[in-house]
C-alpha positions in Angstrom: -64.8 21.1 21.8 -62.8 23.5 19.7 -62.5 26.0 22.5 -61.2 23.3 24.9 -58.6 22.3 22.3 -57.7 26.0 21.7 -57.3 26.7 25.5 -55.3 23.5 26.1 -53.1 24.2 23.1 -52.4 27.8 24.3 -51.6 26.5 27.8 -49.1 24.0 26.2 -47.6 26.9 24.3 -46.9 28.7 27.6 -45.6 25.6 29.2 -43.3 25.1 26.2 -41.9 28.6 26.7 -41.2 27.7 30.3 -39.6 24.5 29.1 -37.1 26.6 27.3 -35.6 27.5 30.6 -36.4 24.5 32.8 -34.3 21.5 32.1 -37.0 19.0 33.2 -39.5 20.2 30.5 -38.9 19.6 26.8 -40.1 23.0 25.6 -40.2 22.6 21.8 -42.1 19.3 21.8 -44.6 20.6 24.3 -45.2 23.7 22.1 -45.6 21.4 19.1 -48.3 19.5 20.9 -50.1 22.8 21.4 -49.9 23.4 17.6 -51.2 19.9 17.0 -54.2 20.6 19.3 -54.9 23.8 17.3 -54.9 21.9 14.1 -57.2 19.2 15.6 -60.0 21.8 15.9 -62.7 21.7 13.3 -62.2 25.3 12.5 -58.5 25.1 11.4 -58.0 23.1 8.2 -55.6 20.2 8.4 -52.1 21.0 7.2 -49.9 18.0 7.7 -47.0 19.6 6.0 -46.9 22.4 8.6 -47.3 19.9 11.4 -44.6 17.6 10.0 -42.1 20.4 9.4 -42.7 22.0 12.8 -42.4 18.5 14.4 -39.0 17.9 12.8 -37.8 21.3 13.8 -38.9 20.8 17.4 -37.2 17.4 17.7 -34.1 18.8 16.0 -33.8 21.7 18.4 -34.4 19.4 21.4 -31.6 17.1 20.3 -29.3 20.1 19.7 -30.1 21.3 23.2 -28.2 18.3 24.5 -25.4 18.5 21.9 -24.6 22.2 22.1 -23.6 22.4 25.9 -21.5 19.3 25.6 -19.8 20.7 22.5 -19.2 24.0 24.3 -17.8 22.3 27.3 -15.6 20.0 25.3 -14.4 22.9 23.0 -13.3 24.8 26.1 -11.7 21.8 27.8 -14.4 20.9 30.2 -15.8 17.7 31.6 -19.2 16.2 32.4 -18.9 17.6 35.9 -19.0 21.1 34.4 -22.1 20.3 32.4 -23.8 18.8 35.5 -22.7 21.8 37.5 -24.5 24.0 34.9 -27.7 22.1 35.4 -27.5 22.2 39.2 -26.8 26.0 38.9 -29.9 26.4 36.8 -32.0 24.6 39.4 -30.6 26.7 42.2 -31.5 29.8 40.1 -35.0 28.6 39.7 -35.7 27.6 43.3 -33.6 30.2 45.1 -33.8 33.5 43.2 -31.1 35.2 45.2 -29.8 37.3 42.4 -33.3 38.0 41.0 -33.6 37.7 37.2 -29.8 37.7 36.8 -29.6 34.4 38.8 -30.6 32.5 35.6 -27.3 33.7 34.1 -25.0 33.7 37.2 -25.9 30.4 38.9 -25.3 28.1 35.9 -21.9 29.7 35.4 -21.1 29.2 39.2 -22.4 25.6 38.9 -20.1 24.8 36.0 -17.1 26.4 37.7 -17.8 24.4 40.9 -18.3 21.2 38.9 -15.0 21.6 37.2 -13.2 22.4 40.5 -14.7 19.3 42.1 -13.4 17.4 39.0 -9.9 18.5 40.1 -9.3 21.0 37.4 -7.0 23.9 38.2 -8.6 27.4 38.4 -7.7 28.5 34.9 -8.9 25.3 33.3 -12.1 25.3 35.4 -12.9 28.9 34.5 -12.4 28.2 30.8 -14.5 25.0 30.9 -17.2 26.8 32.9 -17.3 29.5 30.4 -17.7 27.0 27.5 -20.4 25.1 29.4 -22.2 28.3 30.2 -22.0 29.5 26.6 -23.4 26.2 25.4 -26.2 26.3 27.9 -27.1 29.9 26.9 -27.0 29.0 23.2 -29.3 26.0 23.7 -31.7 28.0 25.9 -31.9 30.9 23.4 -32.5 28.5 20.5 -35.4 26.8 22.4 -36.9 30.1 23.5 -36.8 31.5 20.0 -38.5 28.4 18.6 -41.2 28.2 21.2 -41.9 31.9 20.9 -42.2 31.6 17.2 -44.6 28.6 17.7 -46.6 30.8 20.0 -46.8 33.6 17.5 -47.8 31.2 14.8 -50.4 29.6 17.1 -52.0 33.0 17.8 -52.0 34.1 14.1 -53.7 30.9 13.0 -56.2 31.0 16.0 -57.1 34.6 15.2 -57.5 33.8 11.5 -60.0 31.1 12.2 -61.5 32.5 15.4 -64.9 33.1 13.8 -65.2 29.5 12.8 -64.4 28.0 16.3 -67.2 25.9 17.7 -67.6 26.5 21.5 -69.3 23.1 22.0 
């Protein structure tokens, strides 16, 4: 049973990293569930402090991910249309990789710009707001990625430490 929990936990860690970039998946909480599964094995001793602290951090980063883009957009004079444009641009980047790996950077900016222009902003205001929305999006994404990558490293270190004690059945 330990191996099943270990494999499922590792898969959730990978899905959590993907969730750092995909707006439909809450990356940090998914990665945290992967940590929880690791600590539910019989080989790894319970440490509710670690699980509690990592849970609070995961929830905090998830909340910040919604606050940071809005704050960036508002700071640079943008609207909700710019924020929604950023999300649409991200989805375009994922499903239509026209610009290759740079699409994940280019399309959210284009989406924010189009969103602001549709919202009847002049070009200068739209560019400024799109830039703010884009910076907020990149900041939130980077924060989620760093956290989920750190959780993955922590997962691997703990799993390797207790690998000899894992029960395959």
